[in-house]
N, C-alpha and C positions, 0 to 999 in steps of 0.2 A: 504494499499499500504506500502511495506517495501523496504527500500534502505539501502545499506551498503556503508560506507565510511571508509575504513581501518578496524579498530576494533570498529567502531561506528555503531550500529544498529539504523537506523532512521525509526520511525513508524508514520504514519499519521492515526489517529483513527477518525472515523466518526460515530460510532454507539455503542450500548450497548454490542456488542460482546466483547468489551474491558474488561467487567466484568468477562468474562468466561474463559479468557486465563490464563493458569497457570503461565506464565512468569510474568504477571503483576497483580497477585492477590492482592499484597499488595496495589495496587492502585485502586482496584475495586470499592471503595466507590465514586470515582469521577464520576459526572454525566455530560452529555452534550458532545459537540464536543471538542475533545482534540487533541493536537499535542504532541507527546512524542519522545524524542531522548534517547536511552539507550546505554550504553557501559560498558565494563568489565574492572575492575582494580583488578588484583590479583584474589582473590575468591569473590570479591564483585561486585555488579552492581551499576552503577551510572545512574540516570535518570534525564533528563530535562523535566519539564512539564509546559505547559501553563495552568494555573488554579489558584485556591484559596487554600492557605495553610491550612486554617481552615477546609477544607473538607477532609484532609488526615487522613487515618487510620494507619499510621505508629506508631511504638512504641513511638516515640517522634516527635514533631515539634518544631522548633527553633523560638523563639520570638526575633525580633530585638528591644530590649527594650531600655528604657533610664535608667540612673543610679538610679533613684528614685524607680524603679520597681512598680510604681503605676499606670501604664498604660499611654497611650498617643494616638497619631494619627497613621494612616497607619496600618501596620501589627500588631503593638502593641495593638492598640485600638480595631482592629477586633477580635484578639484573646481573649482579655478580655471580649468583648461583648458576643461572642459566647460561650466561656468557662464558664462564669458565675462567681459569687462572690467568689467561693472556691479558685480560682487561686489568686485573690488579697488577700484574707486572708492569704494564704501561703506566698505570697511575703511580706506582712507586718511582718510575723513572721521571715522571713530571714533577713529583715532589722533590726529588733530588736535584733536578736541574733548573726548575723554574720557580716553584713555590715551596721552598724549604719550611716555611712557617705555616703552611697550609693554604688552601685556596680561599681567597677572601670571598665574603658574601657578595653575590651579584655577578661574579666573574664566571667564565666558562672555559673549559679546556676539552680536548677531543682525544679519544683513543679509538682503536679498532673495535669491532663488535664481537670479537672472539667467536663463540659458538652461536651467537644470535643470528636471526635472519637479517637484521639490519646490519649494514656495512660498518657503521660507526656508532659510538656512543659519545654524546656531548655531555659532560659532567658539569653541573652548575650548582651553586649553593644558594638556597633561598633563605630568607631572614626567619629567625625565630620571633613569633608573635609576642610583643611586650605591651600590648594595649594600643598600638597604632601611632604612637607619638615619638617613636625612636627611629624614624626613617624607614620603617618597614615597607610602605608602599613604593617608595623610590627604589629600594633594594630588590623588591620582588619584580618590578618592571625591568630593572637591569638584568636580572637573571634570564628573563625571557628574551630581551632585546639582544644581550650579548650571545645568547645561544643561536639566535637567528643570524646574527652578524657572522659568527664563526662558521655556520653552515654555508652561507653565501660565499664567504672567502674561500672556502674548501671546494666550491663548485657543486654543492649538494642541492638537490632540487626538492626533495621530500623529506619531511621531519615530523616526528611525533613527540608530543609532550605529555607528561603526567600533570597532575594538579600539584604544582610546586608549593611546599611549605604547609599544606593543609593537613598533614598527618601528624607526626610526632612534634612537629614545630608549632602546631596549634593555631595556624593562621585561619580565621573564619572563612569557610568555603565561599560564602556569599560575597565577601569583600575581595577575596583572592581571585575569583573567576572574572570579576569586573576588570581587575588590572590585567589579568592574562589576556582576555579577549581584546580589550582596547589596545594593549601594547602590540599584539600581533597584527591587529587591523591597521594600526598606524604605520607599522613597519612595511606591510605589504602594499599599502597605498603609495609609498615612496620608493620602494625597491621592487624589481621584477625578476630577481634571481631565483626566488623560491616558487615552485609550482604548486605544492600542496603542503598544507600544515594540518595535522591531526591532533586533537586533544583526546587522549584515551583515558577514560574515567573508569576506575575499577568497581566502584560502588554504584548501585542504582540511584542512591540519593544524590551523589555528586553529579551524575549524568543529568538528572532532572534539574538541578540547580543551574548547571551550564546551559541546558536547553531554554530555560526560562530567561536567562540573562542574555543569551544570543539574540532573542526576539526584541529585547530592549535596546541593544547596542547596534544591531544591524537592521534597523527599521527602514 
């Protein structure tokens, strides 16, 4: 079933035919029952997916890392577990050669994807929520913006984001998704290097919050 809300194409997918549609070929590796909302920004497509980011076959997926780059819980741990030891080895090299004190909040670095379907992993550190008056909005926007800049610099065309900072770091999902969507929209309106951006939301609740916010921002 397909619904249109302004410039937003909302598609509810319930079978493997999803794999065979040319519009969504980039997301064909996802298996199972999915809900997808897709919309256009300039020449790029932006897609909301209820699923697991480690299953994405985009050029890069983004890891909501901590400053140590040594792995952790949530998305970070899942990416390291599925991607295998090569990712950690490359992260250790980055720490030793570029960021010996740890990756600062809002910055981004890139490694290979190891055993993942994605070719690369872009690691970025989101802010810890401290009430909203400690620069969290600006730092969260930096995490998304710098990840996109790095992808564009490396010539990558497709990228998938998790919901950065809304897990253990405690950033309220309603506030965080506003920043995520606005930052990506603004970047894509100015740059034409990226062809597709996916936001992959693991929980149904987060997916619904993003869906609601999309319709407010992309009217």
